[in-house]
N, C-alpha and C positions, 0 to 999 in steps of 0.2 A: 428522455427515452430510457427505459430499462434495457440496457444492452448486455448485461451480464452480472453474475454473482461471483464475488471473491470470497471463498471459504477459507478463513484463517485457521480453522480446526477441522476435525478433531485430532488429527495426527501430529500433535505438537508436544512440547516438553512441559512437564509439570513445573520444572524449575523456572521457566520463562513464560508461564501461562498468562501473566499480566492480569487483566480483568476478566479472564475466562474461567468458567466453572470447572474445576478439576475433575468433577464427577463425570464429565462428558469426554475426557481425554482418553484416547486409545491408540495402540500401535497402528502403523499404516497397514492397510488391507485393500488389495485390489478389488475384491468382490464388493466390499462396502463402498468403496469409492465409485465403482460402476453403478451401484444403486443410487448414489447421489446424482450422478450424471443422468441416469434414466428418469429419476423422479423430477428433475428440473427440466426435462425435455430439451436438454442442450444449453440451458441458461447458465449453468455453472461453468465459468471460464477459467478459474484459478482454484487450485486446491493446495493448501498449505502443508508443509512437511518439516518436521524436525528430524533430520537424517540420522542423528546420533542415537535416537530412541529405538531403532530397530536394525537388526542385522540384515533385514530384507529391504532396506531403504533404496539401495541402488537398483535392485530388481524391480521394486515398485515404480521407480522413476522410469525405467526402461519399458515397463509394461503399459504405463499410463500416459507417457509424454506425447503420444500422437493423438490422444483423445481429449486431453485437457492440459492447460499450462500448469506446471508444477512450480510452486514458489517455496522458498525457505522462509518459514514463519514461526514466530514464538519458539525459537530454537536456541539451544545452548551448545551448538556444534562448534568444534574447533575447525581450524583451516582445512585439515585433511578430509574430515567428514563433509564439510560444505563443498569443497572443490570436487570431491568424488561425485556428489549429487549433481553439480553443475555439468561435470564432464559426461555424466550419464544422460543428460538432457533437461534437467531442471533449468528454467530460463528466467526466473523472476525472484526478487527479494522483497518481502513485505516490510514496510516502514524501516528503512535502513537505520541502524544504531539502536532502535527501540526493540525491546524484547529479544535481544541477542547479546552475545558476549561483547565486552568492550574491545575496541580496536587498539592494540598495543604493539610495541616494536618487536616483541618476541612471540606474541600470540595474536596474529592478525585476524583470526577467527573468520566469521562469515563476511565481514566487510572486506577483508583482504582477498577472500575467494571471489567475491563479486568483482573487485577491481581486476583480478587476473582472468576473468571470464568475459570475453568480448561480446558474447551473445546475450548476456544477462541484463535485464532492465531492473532498476532499483527504485522503489517508492521512497518518498521522504516526506515527513510531516513538518510543515513549516508554519505552525501556528504561533511560534514564539515561545512555546512552553516546552515542547518535547525535545528540541535540539538547540544548542547555542548557535547563534549566527555564524561564528567563526567555523564551526564544524560543518555547517551547511555549505559555506563557501569552499571549504576543503573538499567536501564530497563532490561538488560540481567540477573542481579541478582534477580530482583523482579519477572519477568515473567518466567524465565527459558529459556535456549537457544532453547529448543525443541518447544517453542511457538513463536519464533521470526523469522520474514521474512525480509531480506534485500530487499529494493526496490530502484530504481533510482529516481522515480517520474519525469523522464526526459521528456522534451517537444521537439518539432520539431527542436529547435535550437541546440540541443545536437550535438557536433562535428563541429559546425559552428563557424565562427569568430564573434567577438563582433559586435553588431548592433541591429537593431530593427526587431522584428518578431511578429507573432500573435499566440494567444492561445485562441481557442474558440471564435474567432472574436474580441478579445481584444488585444491591442498593448502591446508588452513586450520588455523591454530593457535588453540586455545581455551585461554584462561587466565581463570578467573573468569567474568565476564559479557562478556568481550571475545572476538570472533572476527575474526581478521585473516588475510589471505593470507600464506602463507609467503614468496612471491616478493618482494612489495614492501610488506607491512604494511598494505595497504588494508583498511578495514572490510569484512568478508565476511558481511553480514547480522547476525543477532542470535542469541543463545542464551537468550533470555528468552521465556517463554510469554506469551500475551495476558493471562491473569489477573494475572500479576506486573506487566505493563505498566500495567494498570488500577490496581493498587495503588500503583505508583510515581507515576502521575499524581495520585492523590488525596493520598497521604501526603507526597510530596516536591515536587510541582509546583503544589499549591494549586488544583487543579481540583475543583469540587464533585462529590461522589459520584454524584448522580443524572445529572449531565452526563457524567461519565466512563463510567458504565454504558451510557447511551444511545449513546455513541460507539463502544462495543464490541459493541453488540447491534442495536438497531433501525436505526441509521444505515447500517451495512454491509448489512443486510437490504434496506433501501430501494435502496441503490446496485445491489444484485444483482437487484432487482425481485422479491424473494420475501418482502416484508414481510407478505403476507397469510397466510403460513404460519409464518414465523420472526421472531425479534427482539424479541418482547414477550410478556407473559402475558395471554392473552385467550381467550374461548371459541372453539373451533374451530381454534386454532393448535397446533403441535407442543408437547407437554409436555416440553420440554428446559429444565431449570432448574438453576442453580447456587446453592446456599445458602451464604452467608457469615455469620460472626458480626460483632460490632461492630468487631473488629480486622481485618476483611476476610480472616480465615483460613477455609479451606475446611471446611465442615461436612457437606455432602451434595451429591451429583450425581444428578439425576433425568433419565433418558433415555427418551423415548417413554412417559412416565408411570410409569416403574419406577425405583426406587432402584438405583444401581449399587453 
Protein backbone atom coordinates (compact mmCIF):
# COMPACT_ATOMS: atom_id res chain seq x y z
CA UNK A 1 0.00 0.00 0.00
CA UNK A 2 1.26 3.48 -0.82
CA UNK A 3 0.58 5.20 2.49
CA UNK A 4 2.82 8.24 2.16
CA UNK A 5 5.69 10.08 0.51
CA UNK A 6 8.88 11.08 2.32
CA UNK A 7 10.36 14.15 0.59
CA UNK A 8 14.06 14.41 1.40
CA UNK A 9 14.28 17.70 -0.49
CA UNK A 10 14.37 20.34 -1.77
CA UNK A 11 14.99 22.32 1.45
CA UNK A 12 18.36 20.69 2.12
CA UNK A 13 22.06 21.53 2.31
CA UNK A 14 24.26 21.55 -0.81
CA UNK A 15 27.10 20.42 1.46
CA UNK A 16 25.24 17.23 2.39
CA UNK A 17 23.23 16.74 -0.79
CA UNK A 18 24.45 13.17 -1.29
CA UNK A 19 23.03 11.86 -4.55
CA UNK A 20 20.56 14.71 -5.02
CA UNK A 21 20.82 17.18 -7.89
CA UNK A 22 22.05 20.48 -6.47
CA UNK A 23 20.12 22.42 -9.11
CA UNK A 24 16.87 21.55 -7.34
CA UNK A 25 17.92 22.66 -3.84
CA UNK A 26 16.28 25.80 -2.43
CA UNK A 27 15.76 27.56 0.94
CA UNK A 28 12.74 26.43 2.95
CA UNK A 29 9.53 28.16 1.92
CA UNK A 30 6.10 27.64 3.47
CA UNK A 31 4.22 28.53 0.29
CA UNK A 32 6.18 26.06 -1.83
CA UNK A 33 5.82 23.40 0.84
CA UNK A 34 2.07 23.94 0.87
CA UNK A 35 2.03 23.50 -2.91
CA UNK A 36 3.70 20.10 -2.44
CA UNK A 37 1.07 19.10 0.11
CA UNK A 38 -1.80 20.28 -2.08
CA UNK A 39 -0.43 18.62 -5.22
CA UNK A 40 -0.03 15.31 -3.39
CA UNK A 41 -3.57 15.52 -1.99
CA UNK A 42 -2.23 14.76 1.45
CA UNK A 43 0.09 11.93 0.42
CA UNK A 44 3.28 13.81 1.37
CA UNK A 45 3.83 12.85 5.02
CA UNK A 46 7.41 14.04 5.61
CA UNK A 47 9.27 17.08 4.33
CA UNK A 48 13.03 17.26 4.85
CA UNK A 49 14.80 20.33 6.19
CA UNK A 50 18.38 21.51 6.65
CA UNK A 51 17.72 24.12 9.38
CA UNK A 52 21.13 25.76 9.12
CA UNK A 53 20.41 26.86 5.55
CA UNK A 54 17.76 29.46 6.41
CA UNK A 55 17.21 32.08 9.10
CA UNK A 56 13.51 31.26 8.79
CA UNK A 57 13.92 27.54 9.54
CA UNK A 58 12.34 27.65 13.01
CA UNK A 59 9.45 29.74 11.72
CA UNK A 60 9.03 27.27 8.86
CA UNK A 61 8.81 24.37 11.31
CA UNK A 62 6.32 26.19 13.49
CA UNK A 63 4.16 27.05 10.48
CA UNK A 64 4.15 23.57 8.89
CA UNK A 65 4.46 21.11 11.80
CA UNK A 66 0.71 20.62 12.16
CA UNK A 67 0.32 19.97 8.43
CA UNK A 68 3.20 17.58 7.75
CA UNK A 69 6.01 15.87 9.66
CA UNK A 70 9.23 17.88 9.46
CA UNK A 71 12.39 15.79 9.33
CA UNK A 72 16.01 16.87 9.44
CA UNK A 73 17.46 15.58 6.19
CA UNK A 74 20.66 16.05 4.19
CA UNK A 75 21.77 18.67 6.68
CA UNK A 76 25.07 20.02 7.94
CA UNK A 77 23.45 21.47 11.06
CA UNK A 78 25.33 21.71 14.31
CA UNK A 79 23.71 20.68 17.59
CA UNK A 80 22.20 24.12 18.26
CA UNK A 81 20.48 24.44 14.88
CA UNK A 82 19.20 20.86 14.99
CA UNK A 83 17.94 21.12 18.58
CA UNK A 84 16.17 24.42 17.81
CA UNK A 85 14.32 22.76 14.93
CA UNK A 86 13.32 19.81 17.10
CA UNK A 87 12.22 22.12 19.92
CA UNK A 88 10.09 24.02 17.39
CA UNK A 89 8.29 20.81 16.38
CA UNK A 90 10.39 18.87 13.88
CA UNK A 91 9.92 15.22 14.87
CA UNK A 92 11.94 13.02 12.54
CA UNK A 93 15.49 12.39 11.35
CA UNK A 94 16.23 11.00 7.90
CA UNK A 95 18.78 8.14 7.81
CA UNK A 96 20.72 8.80 11.01
CA UNK A 97 24.49 9.31 10.53
CA UNK A 98 24.20 9.52 6.73
CA UNK A 99 24.12 12.94 5.02
CA UNK A 100 24.70 14.76 8.31
CA UNK A 101 27.73 15.83 10.38
CA UNK A 102 29.75 13.22 12.22
CA UNK A 103 28.82 12.57 15.85
CA UNK A 104 31.81 13.55 17.98
CA UNK A 105 32.42 14.33 21.64
CA UNK A 106 32.64 18.12 21.17
CA UNK A 107 30.33 18.47 18.18
CA UNK A 108 27.38 16.08 18.70
CA UNK A 109 25.50 17.63 15.75
CA UNK A 110 22.18 16.25 14.56
CA UNK A 111 22.74 12.86 16.19
CA UNK A 112 23.19 14.45 19.60
CA UNK A 113 20.10 16.60 19.10
CA UNK A 114 18.06 13.52 18.20
CA UNK A 115 19.27 11.78 21.34
CA UNK A 116 18.22 14.78 23.45
CA UNK A 117 14.76 15.06 21.85
CA UNK A 118 12.44 12.41 23.26
CA UNK A 119 9.71 12.98 20.64
CA UNK A 120 11.96 12.43 17.60
CA UNK A 121 11.94 9.22 15.54
CA UNK A 122 15.15 8.32 13.71
CA UNK A 123 15.52 6.33 10.51
CA UNK A 124 18.57 4.13 10.05
CA UNK A 125 19.85 2.31 6.95
CA UNK A 126 21.00 -1.19 7.91
CA UNK A 127 22.09 -2.63 4.58
CA UNK A 128 25.60 -3.35 5.85
CA UNK A 129 27.03 -0.62 3.60
CA UNK A 130 25.90 2.71 5.03
CA UNK A 131 26.69 2.19 8.73
CA UNK A 132 29.11 0.01 10.68
CA UNK A 133 27.35 -2.63 12.83
CA UNK A 134 28.94 -1.20 16.00
CA UNK A 135 27.38 2.19 15.30
CA UNK A 136 23.99 0.61 14.67
CA UNK A 137 24.16 -1.07 18.07
CA UNK A 138 25.27 2.20 19.66
CA UNK A 139 22.36 4.06 18.07
CA UNK A 140 19.83 1.56 19.42
CA UNK A 141 21.30 1.95 22.92
CA UNK A 142 21.45 5.73 22.72
CA UNK A 143 18.08 6.45 21.11
CA UNK A 144 16.12 3.49 22.44
CA UNK A 145 14.48 0.92 20.18
CA UNK A 146 11.09 2.68 20.42
CA UNK A 147 12.57 5.63 18.51
CA UNK A 148 14.31 3.69 15.74
CA UNK A 149 12.92 3.03 12.26
CA UNK A 150 14.57 0.61 9.85
CA UNK A 151 14.57 1.88 6.27
CA UNK A 152 15.94 0.47 3.04
CA UNK A 153 16.70 3.83 1.35
CA UNK A 154 16.52 1.70 -1.76
CA UNK A 155 16.50 3.15 -5.26
CA UNK A 156 14.97 1.88 -8.52
CA UNK A 157 17.85 -0.57 -9.13
CA UNK A 158 16.89 -2.68 -6.11
CA UNK A 159 16.43 -6.29 -7.20
CA UNK A 160 18.11 -5.59 -10.55
CA UNK A 161 21.45 -6.92 -11.85
CA UNK A 162 24.69 -4.96 -11.70
CA UNK A 163 24.81 -2.10 -14.15
CA UNK A 164 24.16 1.60 -14.63
CA UNK A 165 20.89 3.21 -13.57
CA UNK A 166 19.58 6.69 -12.79
CA UNK A 167 18.48 8.41 -9.59
CA UNK A 168 16.83 11.80 -9.89
CA UNK A 169 18.42 12.25 -13.30
CA UNK A 170 21.92 11.33 -12.08
CA UNK A 171 23.79 8.24 -13.30
CA UNK A 172 24.33 5.53 -10.70
CA UNK A 173 26.60 2.48 -10.89
CA UNK A 174 25.46 -0.65 -9.06
CA UNK A 175 27.91 -3.41 -8.12
CA UNK A 176 26.63 -6.00 -5.68
CA UNK A 177 24.94 -4.16 -2.80
CA UNK A 178 26.74 -0.87 -3.50
CA UNK A 179 25.10 1.97 -5.45
CA UNK A 180 27.32 4.97 -6.17
CA UNK A 181 27.15 8.07 -8.34
CA UNK A 182 29.14 7.70 -11.54
CA UNK A 183 30.27 11.34 -11.24
CA UNK A 184 31.99 11.28 -7.84
CA UNK A 185 31.48 7.86 -6.23
CA UNK A 186 29.10 9.12 -3.52
CA UNK A 187 26.70 6.58 -2.08
CA UNK A 188 23.45 6.80 -4.02
CA UNK A 189 20.97 5.20 -1.69
CA UNK A 190 20.68 1.46 -1.33
CA UNK A 191 19.85 -1.55 -3.47
CA UNK A 192 18.78 -3.66 -0.48
CA UNK A 193 15.11 -4.22 0.31
CA UNK A 194 13.72 -3.69 3.81
CA UNK A 195 13.34 -7.40 4.58
CA UNK A 196 17.04 -7.94 3.87
CA UNK A 197 17.91 -4.92 6.04
CA UNK A 198 15.94 -6.51 8.87
CA UNK A 199 17.78 -9.81 8.34
CA UNK A 200 21.13 -7.99 8.37
CA UNK A 201 20.26 -6.23 11.62
CA UNK A 202 19.46 -9.54 13.29
CA UNK A 203 22.12 -11.81 11.80
CA UNK A 204 25.09 -9.44 11.49
CA UNK A 205 24.39 -6.56 13.90
CA UNK A 206 23.13 -8.48 16.94
CA UNK A 207 19.82 -6.65 17.31
CA UNK A 208 17.13 -8.94 18.82
CA UNK A 209 14.59 -10.23 16.29
CA UNK A 210 11.52 -8.84 18.01
CA UNK A 211 13.19 -5.42 18.25
CA UNK A 212 14.20 -5.45 14.59
CA UNK A 213 10.71 -6.46 13.46
CA UNK A 214 9.12 -3.67 15.51
CA UNK A 215 11.51 -1.13 13.98
CA UNK A 216 10.44 -2.26 10.49
CA UNK A 217 6.68 -2.39 11.21
CA UNK A 218 4.93 -0.71 14.12
CA UNK A 219 7.49 2.07 14.67
CA UNK A 220 7.19 3.48 11.13
CA UNK A 221 3.42 3.05 11.33
CA UNK A 222 3.40 5.18 14.48
CA UNK A 223 5.61 7.78 12.84
CA UNK A 224 3.14 7.96 9.94
CA UNK A 225 0.18 8.09 12.32
CA UNK A 226 -1.39 4.95 10.83
CA UNK A 227 -0.72 2.49 13.66
CA UNK A 228 -4.46 1.96 14.12
CA UNK A 229 -4.53 0.22 10.73
CA UNK A 230 -0.98 -0.96 10.01
CA UNK A 231 2.15 -2.20 11.74
CA UNK A 232 1.04 -5.08 13.90
CA UNK A 233 -1.29 -8.08 13.94
CA UNK A 234 -4.49 -7.23 15.82
CA UNK A 235 -8.26 -7.43 15.31
CA UNK A 236 -9.49 -4.74 12.91
CA UNK A 237 -6.10 -4.01 11.37
CA UNK A 238 -5.05 -4.69 7.79
CA UNK A 239 -4.18 -8.36 7.29
CA UNK A 240 -0.82 -7.69 5.64
CA UNK A 241 1.55 -10.35 6.96
CA UNK A 242 4.97 -11.68 5.99
CA UNK A 243 5.74 -15.19 7.23
CA UNK A 244 9.39 -16.19 7.71
CA UNK A 245 10.99 -19.42 8.85
CA UNK A 246 13.57 -19.80 11.61
CA UNK A 247 16.31 -18.70 9.23
CA UNK A 248 14.28 -15.60 8.33
CA UNK A 249 13.73 -16.87 4.79
CA UNK A 250 10.45 -15.87 3.15
CA UNK A 251 7.72 -18.51 3.28
CA UNK A 252 4.50 -16.63 2.55
CA UNK A 253 3.07 -13.16 1.95
CA UNK A 254 -0.52 -12.36 2.89
CA UNK A 255 -2.00 -9.14 1.48
CA UNK A 256 -5.42 -7.95 2.63
CA UNK A 257 -6.01 -11.39 4.10
CA UNK A 258 -5.15 -13.29 0.91
CA UNK A 259 -2.02 -15.28 0.12
CA UNK A 260 -0.07 -13.85 -2.80
